[in-house]
KEFIFI-955048 format. One record per atom (N, C-alpha, C): atom name; x, y, z. Coordinates in steps of 0.2 Angstrom, whole numbers, m for minus. Atoms other than C-alpha are relative to their C-alpha. Example, Ala and Ser with C-alpha at 12.3 -4.5 7.8 and 13.67 -1.06 7.14 Angstrom:
2
  at   east  north     up
   N      4     m6      0
  CA     62    m22     39
   C      4      6      0
   N     m4     m6     m1
  CA     68     m5     36
   C     m4      5      3
//
This chain:
284
  at   east  north     up
   N     m1      2     m8
  CA    851    946    828
   C      5     m5      1
   N     m8      4     m1
  CA    867    938    836
   C     m5     m6      4
   N      4      5     m4
  CA    862    920    843
   C     m1      1      8
   N      1     m2     m7
  CA    867    926    860
   C     m6      2      3
   N      5     m3      0
  CA    855    939    860
   C     m8     m3     m1
   N      9      3      3
  CA    839    929    853
   C      1     m6      6
   N      1      5     m6
  CA    845    915    867
   C     m3      4      7
   N      2     m6     m6
  CA    844    931    880
   C     m9     m1      0
   N      6     m3      1
  CA    828    936    873
   C     m5     m7      1
   N      4      5      0
  CA    821    918    873
   C     m1     m4      7
   N      0      0     m6
  CA    825    916    891
   C     m5      4      3
   N      5     m6     m3
  CA    816    932    897
   C     m5     m2     m2
   N      7      3      2
  CA    802    926    888
   C     m5     m6      3
   N      1      7     m6
  CA    801    909    898
   C     m2      3      6
   N      1     m2     m6
  CA    803    919    913
   C     m6      5      1
   N      8     m3     m1
  CA    789    931    910
   C     m6     m4     m1
   N      6      4      2
  CA    777    918    904
   C      0     m4      7
   N      0      3     m6
  CA    782    908    920
   C     m3      5      6
   N      4     m5     m6
  CA    777    924    932
   C     m6      1     m1
   N      8     m3      1
  CA    761    927    923
   C     m4     m6      1
   N      4      5      0
  CA    756    909    925
   C     m1      0     10
   N      0      1     m6
  CA    761    911    944
   C     m3      6      4
   N      5     m5     m2
  CA    751    927    947
   C     m7     m1      1
   N      8      3     m1
  CA    734    925    954
   C     m4      4     m6
   N      5     m4      5
  CA    720    929    940
   C     m3      4      3
   N      5     m6     m4
  CA    710    945    943
   C     m7     m1      2
   N      5      3     m2
  CA    696    942    951
   C     m6      2     m4
   N      5     m2      6
  CA    680    943    939
   C     m3      5      3
   N      2     m5     m3
  CA    671    958    941
   C     m8     m2      2
   N      7      1     m3
  CA    654    958    952
   C     m4      5     m3
   N      5     m4      1
  CA    640    965    945
   C     m7      1      6
   N      4     m1     m7
  CA    629    971    962
   C     m7      3     m2
   N      8     m5      1
  CA    614    979    953
   C     m4     m7     m2
   N      5      3      3
  CA    606    963    945
   C     m2     m7      3
   N      0      7     m3
  CA    608    946    956
   C     m4      2      7
   N      3     m3     m6
  CA    597    943    970
   C      4     m3      6
   N     m4      2     m6
  CA    610    936    981
   C      8     m1     m2
   N     m6      0      1
  CA    628    937    983
   C      3     m4      7
   N     m3      1     m8
  CA    641    928    996
   C      6      3     m2
   N     m8     m4      0
  CA    657    937   1001
   C      5     m3      5
   N     m5      4     m3
  CA    672    927   1005
   C      5      3      5
   N     m5     m3     m3
  CA    682    941   1013
   C      5      4     m4
   N     m6     m4      5
  CA    692    946    997
   C     m5      0     m6
   N      3      0      6
  CA    680    942    983
   C     m8      0      1
   N      8      2     m1
  CA    659    941    980
   C      0     m5     m5
   N      2      6      3
  CA    652    926    972
   C     m8      2     m2
   N      6     m1      3
  CA    635    929    962
   C     m5     m5      0
   N      6      4     m2
  CA    619    919    967
   C     m5      0     m6
   N      4      0      4
  CA    607    916    953
   C     m8     m1      3
   N      5      0     m5
  CA    594    913    966
   C      1     m2      8
   N     m1      2     m9
  CA    590    912    985
   C     m3     m7      2
   N      4      5     m2
  CA    585    895    992
   C     m2      0      6
   N      4     m2     m5
  CA    572    897   1004
   C     m7     m4      1
   N      6      2      0
  CA    556    890   1009
   C     m4      4     m1
   N      5     m7      1
  CA    540    898   1006
   C     m1      3      7
   N      3     m3     m6
  CA    535    910   1020
   C     m6     m3      4
   N      6      4     m3
  CA    519    900   1024
   C      0     m6      3
   N     m3      6     m3
  CA    530    885   1027
   C      2      0      5
   N     m4      1     m8
  CA    538    893   1042
   C     m6      1      5
   N      5      0     m6
  CA    526    889   1056
   C      3      2      7
   N     m3      0     m6
  CA    526    893   1074
   C      4      9      2
   N     m4     m8     m2
  CA    535    912   1072
   C     m3      4     m5
   N      4     m6      5
  CA    522    922   1064
   C      2      7      2
   N     m2     m7     m2
  CA    526    937   1075
   C      7      1     m3
   N     m6     m1      4
  CA    544    936   1069
   C      0      1     m7
   N      2     m1      7
  CA    538    933   1051
   C     m1      8     m2
   N      3     m6      2
  CA    529    950   1051
   C      5      4      0
   N     m5     m6     m1
  CA    541    960   1058
   C      6      2     m3
   N     m6      0      4
  CA    556    954   1048
   C     m2      3     m7
   N      2     m1      7
  CA    546    955   1032
   C      0      9      0
   N      2     m7      1
  CA    539    974   1035
   C      8      5      1
   N     m7     m5      1
  CA    558    980   1039
   C      4     m2     m6
   N     m3      0      6
  CA    564    972   1025
   C     m2      4     m7
   N      4     m5      5
  CA    551    980   1014
   C      2      8      0
   N     m2     m6     m2
  CA    556    996   1022
   C      6      2     m2
   N     m5     m1      2
  CA    573    993   1018
   C      2      0     m9
   N      0      2      7
  CA    570    987   1000
   C     m2      8     m3
   N      3     m6      3
  CA    560   1005    996
   C      5      5      3
   N     m5     m7     m2
  CA    574   1015   1004
   C     m2      4      6
   N      3     m4     m6
  CA    564   1019   1020
   C      5     m2      6
   N     m4      1     m7
  CA    572   1020   1038
   C     m1     m9      3
   N     m1      8     m2
  CA    576   1001   1043
   C      4     m1      5
   N     m4      1     m6
  CA    583    993   1057
   C      5     m6     m1
   N     m5      6     m1
  CA    598    981   1060
   C     m3     m6      4
   N      4      5     m4
  CA    592    964   1065
   C      3     m5      3
   N     m5      5     m3
  CA    598    952   1078
   C     m7     m7      1
   N      3      5     m1
  CA    589    936   1077
   C      3     m5      4
   N     m4      5     m5
  CA    594    924   1092
   C     m5     m5      3
   N      4      4     m4
  CA    588    909   1101
   C      2     m7     m3
   N      0      8      2
  CA    585    890   1099
   C      1     m2     m6
   N     m2      2      6
  CA    593    881   1085
   C     m6     m3     m4
   N      5      4      5
  CA    582    874   1070
   C     m6      4      1
   N      6     m3      2
  CA    568    887   1072
   C     m1      4     m5
   N      1     m4      6
  CA    571    896   1057
   C      2      6      0
   N     m3     m8     m1
  CA    581    911   1060
   C      2      2     m6
   N     m5     m1      6
  CA    592    910   1044
   C     m5     m3     m6
   N      6      1      6
  CA    576    902   1034
   C     m4      6      0
   N      5     m6      0
  CA    566    917   1038
   C      4      6     m2
   N     m3     m6      4
  CA    580    930   1032
   C     m1     m1     m7
   N      1      2      8
  CA    579    920   1015
   C     m5      2      0
   N      6      1      3
  CA    562    917   1013
   C     m2      8     m1
   N      2     m7     m1
  CA    558    936   1018
   C      2      4     m6
   N     m4     m4      7
  CA    572    943   1006
   C     m4     m3     m8
   N      2      3      7
  CA    564    932    993
   C     m7      4     m2
   N      7     m3      0
  CA    546    939    996
   C      2      7     m2
   N      0     m8      2
  CA    551    957    996
   C      3     m1     m8
   N     m2      0      6
  CA    560    953    979
   C     m5      0     m4
   N      5      0      6
  CA    546    947    972
   C     m4      6     m4
   N      3     m7      1
  CA    536    962    974
   C      3      6     m2
   N     m6     m5      1
  CA    551    973    972
   C      5     m1     m3
   N     m5      1      2
  CA    561    966    960
   C      8      3     m3
   N     m5     m3      0
  CA    580    971    960
   C      0      6      5
   N      0     m5     m5
  CA    577    982    974
   C      4      0      6
   N     m5      3     m7
  CA    586    973    987
   C      3     m7     m1
   N     m3      5      2
  CA    599    961    987
   C      2     m4      7
   N     m2      3     m6
  CA    605    948   1001
   C      8     m1     m2
   N     m5      0     m2
  CA    623    947   1005
   C      2     m4      4
   N     m3      4     m6
  CA    630    933   1015
   C      6      0      3
   N     m6     m1     m1
  CA    645    936   1024
   C      3     m6      6
   N     m3      7     m6
  CA    655    921   1034
   C      1      3      7
   N     m3     m4     m6
  CA    658    925   1052
   C      8      3      0
   N     m7     m2     m1
  CA    676    924   1050
   C      4      5     m6
   N     m2     m5      5
  CA    676    937   1036
   C     m3      7      2
   N      3     m6     m5
  CA    669    950   1049
   C      5      6     m3
   N     m5     m4      1
  CA    685    959   1046
   C      1      3     m7
   N      1     m2      6
  CA    684    963   1028
   C     m7      3     m1
   N      4     m6      2
  CA    668    973   1030
   C      1      5     m3
   N     m1     m5      5
  CA    675    988   1025
   C      1      0     m7
   N     m1      2      6
  CA    681    982   1010
   C     m7      0     m5
   N      8      2      3
  CA    662    976   1005
   C     m4      8      1
   N      4     m6      2
  CA    655    993   1010
   C      2      4     m5
   N     m4     m6      5
  CA    668   1003   1000
   C     m3     m3     m8
   N      1      1      6
  CA    661    992    986
   C     m7      2      0
   N      6      0     m1
  CA    643    993    990
   C     m2      8     m1
   N      1     m8     m1
  CA    643   1012    994
   C     m2      2     m8
   N     m2     m1      8
  CA    646   1014    974
   C     m6     m1     m3
   N      6      2      4
  CA    629   1005    969
   C     m7      3      3
   N      7     m3     m1
  CA    612   1012    969
   C     m5     m5      0
   N      3      5     m1
  CA    604    997    976
   C      0     m1      9
   N     m1      1     m7
  CA    599    991    994
   C      2     m6      2
   N     m4      5     m1
  CA    608    978   1003
   C     m2     m2      8
   N      0      3     m7
  CA    605    966   1018
   C      6     m5      0
   N     m6      1     m1
  CA    621    961   1024
   C      0     m7      6
   N      1      6     m3
  CA    619    943   1032
   C      4     m5      3
   N     m5      5     m2
  CA    629    934   1044
   C     m2     m4      5
   N      3      7     m2
  CA    624    916   1050
   C      3     m1      6
   N     m3      4     m7
  CA    627    909   1068
   C      8      3      2
   N     m7     m3     m3
  CA    638    922   1074
   C      0     m1      7
   N     m2      1     m7
  CA    648    920   1089
   C      7      3      2
   N     m8     m2     m2
  CA    665    928   1097
   C      0     m3      6
   N     m3      2     m3
  CA    676    920   1107
   C      0      4      6
   N      2     m6     m5
  CA    675    926   1125
   C      6      4      2
   N     m6     m5      0
  CA    692    933   1125
   C      2      5     m6
   N     m1     m2      7
  CA    689    942   1108
   C     m4      7      3
   N      2     m6     m1
  CA    687    960   1112
   C      0      5     m5
   N      0     m4      5
  CA    690    968   1095
   C     m6     m1     m4
   N      6      3      4
  CA    677    958   1085
   C     m7      4      3
   N      6     m4     m4
  CA    663    965   1097
   C      0      7     m2
   N      1     m9      0
  CA    667    983   1097
   C      2      2     m8
   N      0     m1      5
  CA    670    983   1079
   C     m6      0     m4
   N      8      2      2
  CA    653    976   1075
   C     m5      4      4
   N      2     m7     m3
  CA    647    990   1088
   C      1      6     m4
   N     m2     m5      2
  CA    655   1003   1078
   C     m4      1     m7
   N      4     m1      7
  CA    647    998   1061
   C     m6      0      2
   N      7      0     m1
  CA    630    996   1069
   C      0      8      3
   N      2     m9     m1
  CA    632   1015   1076
   C      3      4     m3
   N     m2     m4      5
  CA    639   1022   1062
   C      8      5      3
   N     m6     m4     m1
  CA    658   1026   1068
   C      5      2     m4
   N     m4     m2      7
  CA    673   1029   1058
   C      0     m5     m4
   N      1      5      5
  CA    671   1012   1049
   C     m8     m1     m2
   N      8     m1      2
  CA    652   1016   1045
   C      0     m2     m6
   N      1      3      4
  CA    642   1008   1033
   C     m4      3     m5
   N      6     m4      6
  CA    632   1014   1017
   C     m6      1      3
   N      7     m1     m1
  CA    616   1021   1021
   C     m6     m6     m4
   N      3      4      2
  CA    609   1007   1009
   C      1     m7      2
   N      0      8     m4
  CA    614    993   1020
   C     m2     m1      6
   N      2      1     m7
  CA    607    984   1035
   C      4     m6      2
   N     m3      8     m1
  CA    615    969   1045
   C     m4     m3      4
   N      4      6     m3
  CA    605    955   1049
   C      4     m4      4
   N     m6      5     m3
  CA    615    942   1061
   C     m5     m4      4
   N      5      6     m3
  CA    607    925   1067
   C      6     m2      7
   N     m4      3     m4
  CA    615    919   1084
   C     m4     m4      4
   N      3      3     m5
  CA    611    906   1097
   C     m1      3      7
   N      1     m3     m5
  CA    612    918   1111
   C     m1      7     m2
   N      4     m7      0
  CA    604    935   1113
   C      7      4      0
   N     m5     m5      0
  CA    621    943   1119
   C      6     m2     m7
   N     m4      3      5
  CA    630    934   1105
   C      7     m4      3
   N     m4      4     m5
  CA    644    931   1118
   C     m2     m3      8
   N      2      2     m4
  CA    643    920   1132
   C      2      4      6
   N     m2     m4     m8
  CA    643    929   1150
   C      3     m6      3
   N     m4      2     m5
  CA    657    922   1160
   C     m3      0      7
   N      1      1     m9
  CA    653    915   1179
   C      2      6      3
   N     m4     m4     m6
  CA    665    927   1186
   C     m2      7     m1
   N      3     m7      1
  CA    655    942   1177
   C     m5      1      4
   N      7      0     m2
  CA    640    937   1184
   C     m1      1      8
   N     m1      0     m7
  CA    646    936   1203
   C      1      7      3
   N      0     m8     m3
  CA    643    953   1214
   C      6     m1      4
   N     m6     m1     m5
  CA    660    959   1223
   C     m2      4      5
   N      2     m3     m6
  CA    656    964   1241
   C      0      9     m1
   N      0     m7      1
  CA    662    982   1236
   C     m2      3     m7
   N      2     m2      6
  CA    656    984   1219
   C     m8      2      1
   N      5     m3      1
  CA    641    994   1216
   C     m4     m4     m7
   N      3      2      6
  CA    628    987   1203
   C      1      4     m7
   N      0     m5      5
  CA    632   1001   1191
   C      7     m2     m3
   N     m7      2      2
  CA    651    996   1191
   C     m1     m8     m2
   N      0      7      1
  CA    647    977   1190
   C     m4      1     m9
   N      2      1      4
  CA    637    982   1176
   C      4      3     m7
   N     m4     m4      4
  CA    649    993   1167
   C      7     m5     m2
   N     m5      6      1
  CA    662    977   1168
   C     m1     m4     m4
   N      1      5      6
  CA    652    967   1156
   C     m4      5     m6
   N      3     m4      6
  CA    645    981   1143
   C      2     m1     m5
   N     m3      1      6
  CA    658    978   1131
   C     m4     m6     m5
   N      2      8      3
  CA    651    960   1128
   C     m7      1      0
   N      7      2     m3
  CA    632    960   1135
   C     m4      6     m4
   N      4     m6      4
  CA    627    977   1125
   C      0     m1     m6
   N     m1      0      7
  CA    631    973   1109
   C     m7     m2     m4
   N      7      2      3
  CA    613    965   1106
   C     m4      8      1
   N      4     m8      0
  CA    606    983   1111
   C      2      4     m6
   N     m1     m2      6
  CA    614    989   1095
   C     m5     m1     m5
   N      4      2      6
  CA    602    981   1084
   C     m6      2      2
   N      6     m4     m1
  CA    586    991   1082
   C     m7     m6      1
   N      4      7      0
  CA    576    974   1079
   C      3     m6      3
   N     m2      7     m3
  CA    579    959   1091
   C     m6     m4      2
   N      5      4     m1
  CA    570    944   1090
   C      1     m7      3
   N     m2      5     m5
  CA    569    929   1101
   C     m4     m6     m3
   N      3      8      2
  CA    566    911   1094
   C      0     m5      5
   N      0      5     m6
  CA    561    898   1107
   C     m2     m8     m3
   N      2      8      2
  CA    559    880   1107
   C     m7     m2     m1
   N      6      1      2
  CA    543    873   1101
   C     m3     m4      8
   N      5      6     m5
  CA    529    865   1113
   C     m2     m5     m4
   N      1      6      3
  CA    522    849   1109
   C     m5      1     m6
   N      5     m2      4
  CA    507    856   1101
   C      2      3     m5
   N     m4     m3      6
  CA    517    869   1090
   C      2     m5     m4
   N     m4      5      5
  CA    528    856   1085
   C     m2     m6     m5
   N      4      3      4
  CA    515    844   1080
   C     m3      3     m7
   N      3     m3      6
  CA    507    858   1070
   C      4      2     m6
   N     m5     m2      5
  CA    522    863   1060
   C      1     m7     m4
   N      1      7      4
  CA    523    842   1056
   C     m5      0     m4
   N      4      0      3
  CA    506    844   1050
   C      0      5     m6
   N      1     m4      5
  CA    509    859   1040
   C      5     m1     m6
   N     m5      3      5
  CA    524    851   1030
   C     m4     m7     m4
   N      2      7      0
  CA    515    833   1029
   C     m7      0     m3
   N      7      0      1
  CA    497    837   1025
   C      0      2     m8
   N      1     m2      8
  CA    499    846   1007
   C      4     m4     m5
   N     m4      5      4
  CA    512    833   1002
   C     m4     m6      0
   N      2      7     m1
  CA    499    818   1006
   C      2     m4      4
   N     m3      6     m5
  CA    508    811   1021
   C     m2     m1      6
   N      4      2     m6
  CA    501    803   1035
   C      6     m1      4
   N     m5      2     m6
  CA    510    800   1054
   C     m4      0      3
   N      2      1     m7
  CA    507    796   1071
   C      3      7      3
   N     m3     m5     m4
  CA    508    809   1083
   C      5     m2      4
   N     m6      4     m4
  CA    518    797   1093
   C      7     m1     m2
   N     m7      0      4
  CA    531    795   1080
   C      3      5     m1
   N     m3     m8      0
  CA    533    813   1077
   C      3      2      5
   N     m3     m1     m7
  CA    537    815   1096
   C      6     m2      0
   N     m8      4     m1
  CA    550    802   1095
   C      5      1     m4
   N     m5     m3      4
  CA    558    808   1081
   C      3      5      3
   N     m3     m6     m2
  CA    561    824   1088
   C      3     m1      8
   N     m4      3     m6
  CA    565    816   1106
   C      7     m3     m2
   N     m6      2      2
  CA    578    806   1098
   C      5      6     m3
   N     m4     m5      2
  CA    586    822   1091
   C      1      7      5
   N     m2     m5     m6
  CA    586    832   1108
   C     m4      6     m1
   N      2     m7      0
  CA    575    846   1102
   C     m8     m2     m4
   N      6     m5      3
  CA    556    851   1096
   C      3      4     m5
   N     m1     m6      4
  CA    560    862   1082
   C     m3      1     m9
   N      3      0      7
  CA    554    867   1065
   C      5     m3     m6
   N     m5      4      3
  CA    571    859   1058
   C     m2     m7      1
   N      4      7      1
  CA    566    842   1065
   C     m6     m2     m2
   N      6      4      1
  CA    548    842   1060
   C      1     m1     m7
   N     m1      1      7
  CA    555    846   1043
   C      4     m8     m3
   N     m3      6      0
  CA    567    832   1044
   C     m4     m7      1
   N      5      4     m2
  CA    554    822   1051
   C     m4     m2     m7
   N      4     m1      6
  CA    543    825   1034
   C      2     m3     m6
   N     m5      2      5
  CA    558    821   1024
   C      1     m8     m1
   N      0      7     m1
  CA    558    804   1031
   C     m5     m4     m2
   N      6      2      2
  CA    540    801   1029
   C      1     m1     m7
   N      2     m1      7
  CA    541    806   1010
   C      5     m6     m3
   N     m4      5      3
  CA    556    795   1008
   C     m2     m6      0
   N      5      5      1
  CA    546    781   1015
   C     m4     m3     m4
   N      7      3      4
  CA    532    783   1004
   C      3      0     m8
   N     m4      0      7
  CA    544    783    989
   C     m2      7     m3
   N      3     m7      4
  CA    539    803    985
   C      6      5      0
   N     m5     m5     m1
  CA    551    816    981
   C     m2      6      3
   N      1     m5     m4
  CA    550    832    990
   C      2      6      0
//
């Protein structure tokens, strides 16, 4: 082999090695059959070995919602007819915690029957690719979108979500159901101009003008509202968290804690109990 040929060969090898380093590594394969939960980032899935969630019994003040979510997820796990779910309302009242805890409870009775797949709100456009992967898997999946909201001028996102819910061209596998949490029942805020009645418009026409935005919630078979705690309900939640941990408190201090945070909710009750445990030098 001539020295020129050897030199050219060495250059080509260096170029090939450099291109190989620059090329993105192949995404690791995902085993959709064995993990309790996954996170979908819009391109790839990450496996989770456990679902971090409170025990269902620790979620107080939402007994009706707990019962309905748990029953619906049990149906899904066994392959029976089940609803898409919208959990809407006051922040801190346990919407996302309930979905995680209920999934975990169903998995305890039916291991590997149901998996939770959390999808970031900004990854909604990639749901067709996720559905394409899941349709090939013999397992049931809850697709979980936490804290969903659309900009007022976004008309594409809500319509695509409606299409997935209603079984349009981009339909999802029968083995999947969507669960969405939102601070608003309509998911989109209603503009003031849409609430005003025009002098020449009929009520039907006014309703048609806002249907694309406000009717999205109607596509969920199960829509559950979560409302702010009353005083007694809030104190009941604090007691439910504090007493099993041997933590004492005064009602006045508990209420003041909530007032300083601008809400009486399950979240603020838990944060107050964390504070109590810290003062008592106890883990939680």
